[in-house]
N, C-alpha and C positions, 0 to 999 in steps of 0.2 A: 819425179816429183816434184812438182812445185809445190812449197810450203810457204813462203813468204805472203805476208798479210791473210793466211788463208787462218778462218773460224775451226779451233780445232778443240777437240775435245777426247782429254784421255778417261777410259772408266778401271774406277783402282786404282788406288795407290800405296798401294806396296810395291815391294821394291823395283819391277818391271814398269809400272806406272810411274813411280818418282823416274825415273829414268827416261822415260818417253817422253813428259812432260820439259824435262830439262832440254831434252833432245831438240824436242820441236821448237822449246823458244828459242835456240841458239841456231837455227832457220830461222828465224823470221816470222812465226805463226804466234795468229793470237791464241792463250789456253787458255784452257778452265777444265779442271780435275771434279770429278763428282765420285764422291765414295757413299755406302751406306751406312758408314762407322761415323760418330760424333765427332766434332770437328777436337776435340780434348783428346781424343786418341788419335789424330792426325796430323800429332806436332810437326813429324817434318816435311808431309805436304805444304800444311801451315808454312814450313820457313822459310820456303819458294820464293815467296812475292807472287804467288800466279794466283788466278780465281780459283775459289777454292768452293764448291758446294756438297756441304754433309750432313748427314743426316740421313739420306733417299736423294732416291734421282728422280729430277723433272724432266717431266715427257719432253716439255715444250724445250730445255735448253738442249736432247739432243737434236730436235728437226732442226735447230737454230744453225748447224751444222755445215765446213764444206766438209770436214774429215772428221773421223770418229777411230780411235786405236784405243782399242782395249786391251786387258791384262790379262793375262792365262789364266786365271783363276777366275772371272768372269763367265759366265755360259752364254755360248753364242746363239742362244734361244731366247736371250733374256728380250720381253716383249719390245720396252723401250728399244732394244737395237734392231729387235724385227721388223716396228715400225719404221728407222732412219733406214734400212735396205729398202723398204717399200718407198720410199721416197724417192729414192735412187740418191744418198747419203753416203760418199766410198766410206763405210766400214771394214775397220784391216784390224789384225793383232799386232803385237808389238814388236814378235820374229819377223812378219811380211813387211815393216816396216822397214827396220832392219836393211832388209835382205833390198833393198830398193835401194841403199846407196852403200853398204857394205862393199871394199873392195878385194881382189884377191879370189882365192878359191875358196868350196864350201865344203864341210867334211860331216854331214847330217847324221847325227846316231841317235833311235831309237828302240823302244823295245819296252815289253811291261817290266823286265825286271835288268839290270845289269848297265845300262845306259851310263848313268853318272860313271862306276868306275870304269868302261868303257871310254868314254870322249876322253877322261882324265889319262888315260893310258894310251890312245891313242898320238891326244897330244903331246906327253912326254916321250913317246916314241918317233915323233918327226920334228923335236925339239934334239932330240938324240941324232938321230938324221941328217942336222941341220939345215933343216928347213926355218923362216920366219912362221910362226906360230900364234896363233891366241884362239883360248879355249872360254867357251859362256856358255847362253843360253839356259837353259833349266838348271844346267847345273850349279849354277849362282849369279854367275855375272852377269844381266839384261844383255841380250844381243846386240842391241842398240847402243850400249856401252863403249866397244868395242868398235863403230865405225870411223871414229876418229883416228885411232891410232894401226886401220887395215891401211894396206897399199896393194897393187897392184903382186906381189910376190906373197902376198899372205896365204897361209893356209889357217882359215879357221876354222875350228873343230867347234861342233855346234850342236849339245843336246837337247833334243824339241820332243817334248812333249806330245800326249792327244791332246789335248789342250791349246797348244800353240798349233800344232796342223791343223788343226778342223779349222782357221780362219787363213791358210793361209793359200796368195793366191798365184805370186808369181816365182816365191821362194823355189830356187834350183840349187841342192847339192849336187856338186859335182861329180860327188863319192858319197852316196847313201845307204847307212846300214842298218838293216833291220835287223834286233836279238833274237825275240822271241814274241809273240801274243799269246797272252792268255787273258782269263777276264779278269779288268779290271775295270775302275769306277764308271761302273755300270750304273751305278748313281749318279749321274750326269751325260754317259752318253745314251742310255738307253735300254739299249742289251749288245750283246757281244759283238753281234753287225755291224750296226754303228760303229762302235770302238777299231773294230778289222780295217772298218773303211776309212776312218778318220788317219792310221798310221799308215795304210797305204799311197795315203797323201805324200808323204815323204818322197816320195821317185814321180808323180804326175805331172811334175814340169821336166822329168830328165830327157835326155837324147840317146841315140845309137852312142855318141859319145864319150857318155858319161857314164857313168858301174854305180849296180846294186849291187850289195854284200847281202848275205841272208842265210838264216840258218836252215838246213839240210833235215834236223829234225824235227823243224816244228810245223808243224801242219798249214799253217795261214804262210808262213814265209815260203811254203815250196808253193801256196795258190799264186802267192805276187809271182814268183820267177816264169809264172805263164801271164800277167799283167804288165810287168817294166818293161818302157819300151829304150831303155837300156843295156848293154852289157851285163848278164849276170854273173854274180862269182857265187860261191856257197863254203859254208865253213860246215865240219862235221868233227864230235869228238868221238862218233862211233865209226866209222868208215873212209872211205877215200873217196871223193868227189873229183869231177871232171874236169872241173876250173876253180881253184880258188885256195883256202887251206884246210887243212883236219892235221888229226895225232893217227900216226903211222909205229906200231906198237909203243914206246916212248918219245918218240920224233915229233915236232912242228913240224909237218911240211908245204911248201908251195907250190900249184900248180896252175903256170898263166894260160897254162893251153896245152900245150906237145910236149911239155917235158914236167920235170918237177925236182925241186932238192928239200935238202934239208934245212930248216933255219935254226935251230935249236931244239935241246932236250928238253921235254917236260919237267923235265925236275927241277930245273932252274927257275922258275916262275913261283914268287916268291907266296902269293896270293892263295887262299884257304878256298878249299871247295872244286870238286868237277866243275861249276859254273863258268869259275872263272877261266877253267880253261877254254871255256869256248869265248870268253871274251877276248882270250888271249889272239886266240885262232882270228876272230874278228879284228880284232886289231892291227895283228900282224896282217890279213888280209888285205886291206886297206890302206897301211902303210906302202904295205910293198907295190900295191895296183899307181899307187900315186910317184913311186921310182925313186923309192928309201931303198938304200945296201943295208941288204940282209944283217952282214956283223953288225951295224949301226943299229937295227931294231933289235938284233936278241937283244944286245948290250941296254938298250931301253926295257926293255922288258923285266931282264935282268936288277934293274936299277929300280922299280917301281916298286910302292908299298902299298897298303891297305888303303882305299879312302875312308876318312871323317864316317865314321857310323855304317861300312859296309864292315860287317862280319869282322870289327877293330879288334883289336885285342887291348883290353884296357888294364887289368891287373893282376898277380894271382896274390890271394891271400891264403897263407897256409898252405893247404893242396887242393884250394878248388880256384877254378880261372875264371875270368869275368868274359864275356864277348855282349860288343855294342853292335847289334844290326837293329838301330830306329827305322833305318831305310827299306826294311820288311814289312812295307806299307800295304803289301795284297797277300793271299796265298800263295802263291807259285812262289814270290822271294823269300815266305816261312819256308815252305819247303825244300829251297834249295839250301837256305840257312840249316834247318836240321840234316841232310843229305850230308854236310860240309862236317859232322862229325861222325865215328867209326860205332855200329853199336859194337857192345850189347850197349842199352842205359843208364846212363850218366849225366843225362844232362836235367836240367830243374830249367824249363821255359816258358819266361816271361809273351802271354800271349793276350790282344784286346788294345782300345781305342775306340775309336768311330765308327763304324761299319761302314761298308761299302757295298751292301747290297751282295756280299760275298756269301759263298758257301765253305763252308768251314770243314765239313767232312774229309774234305781228301787227306788232311793231316793226321789224320786218327792210325794209320797205318803207322809212317812216321813214328809219331807219336810212342806208338806202342813197344816198336822197334828201340826205341833212343832214349825215351826220359822217363823219368822215374813221377816225377810229378809234373802240372801245371798249374802256373800260378798268373790269375787272371784281371785285369782290372780293366777302368772305363767303360764307356755306355755297352760296346757287347758282348761285356757277360755271363749275360743269360742267353744270349742268342750260341755264341760260341760251346757253353758248356751243355745247351742242348744238343750241338752238331756233334761234339766229341763225344759223348755218352759215360762209357763207365771203362772206356780202354786204357786209362789211367789216371791218378791219384789225380782230381781238383782241388785247386785253393780258391776261391773269390776273394781277395787281397783287397781291391779296389782303387787303391792307388799305387803307384810307381816306386813311392816309399816301401809303404806295405809289401809290397812282392820281395822285392828286396832281401827284407829281413825276414820273410818267412823263406826264400830259396836257404837263404844262409841258415836256417835253423835246423831245415830238414837237409842240410849237406855233409855230403862223405867223403873221407882223402880221395883226388880222383875224378869230382865232378869238377862240371861243367855247369857254369851259370849264365843264360844264355837268352837274351832280351830280342826278340826276334818276332813284332808286335802281329803280325797277317792284318794290321788295318792302319787306319788313318790316324794320324794323335789329335783333331783338332777338339774331340769333347776335353782332354785334358791341357793343354798343351799348344803352342804358337804354330810348333810343323812340327816334323820328326827330326830335322836336326838339335832344335831344344829338348824334347824329347830322350834325347840320345845325351846331352851333355847332362840333363837333370842324374839321368842313369848313371853316367860318369863319376858326376860328384856323390850322386849316393854310397856306390862301390868305393869310392878314394879315400870318403871319410867315412868307413871302417876298419881301414886300416889305419886311423890316431886316435881309437878307441880303445 
């Protein structure tokens, strides 16, 4: 892809947009950044010394470009982008831009839930196995930021969201992993079929020499197995698979095809929750398919600890434990968080935030079994309360600070206060990381009172 002297527009000045703008400039392109936010909210972008259009988008700017690079948070259906594509302008996402220049192999990981943990884990396991590894994408480091440090020997382990996948064209993972597909981001994609189709794009450029790793217990993943052009490997926590990784009795077992062998015991996994066993199975399968030695894979899994904001133990105050699962930004993720704690109900659960057109009724049975009370925050309070009904006592706390303090007042010895919002964070916080950090700050401050 030739960028020298090309007129390029970066849409969105968040982390990915800033990284894309820097990369484009380094390749000799004429770069402009556009963002709806005011200029005083775009200090990092303004400091780049790159042309900046703030406070809204000018349609004519879009139509003057050779290349437009779209940040993941910007809807692909935005009218200015539609008009640019209709004019024949090259419109791509940041991940697609990076893929044109990235050297080495790509392990692409997606899923409604668990992809950040699985991405970090896969990177750690491959490093333990002696490979040269970079980790990035939706996990925090924009993929374009990995280009300059990539080599032909590098394995790039990349978390890919549906927002990134909907705009790919040539991005080609050598190993693609789909952990699960449950309703999420329906406010962006419109319906579950469109969301499922976006996730499926992770393997659309693969060949028979590539590998796709799929969850045998997930309906969408089973459908993907018939559509993928690559070699299919499955993983399952519940039964044996013909090719892939599975849990047998208390062992993690890998079957490359005609035989199988034990990789490790499941009790060696330090991550909490049955869903994390699935994440380990997916990582083990991907790493072994890439030629990692089983003993080193085992060590990599054993040494791995929970990623921040993913069922992260925060502190124990008196006889009450606090867990931060701010990354539980949809209902299915909240279900997995609840399932990680055994009944009877000793959970005090904080739910709420910005609704993503979600149905919260699937939480009812688990909350009835495992929770003594639910504390609601954010814009989705009334919708969640309506969906939950009277299965568990509900407290409309409003803010996270009040919810924590309400939960502490109701706590008993042996209880656990769990932040698992089942919602996006953008009504009260910058992102889920911000929400998780605030939760931890509030909780830790209680220990100093």
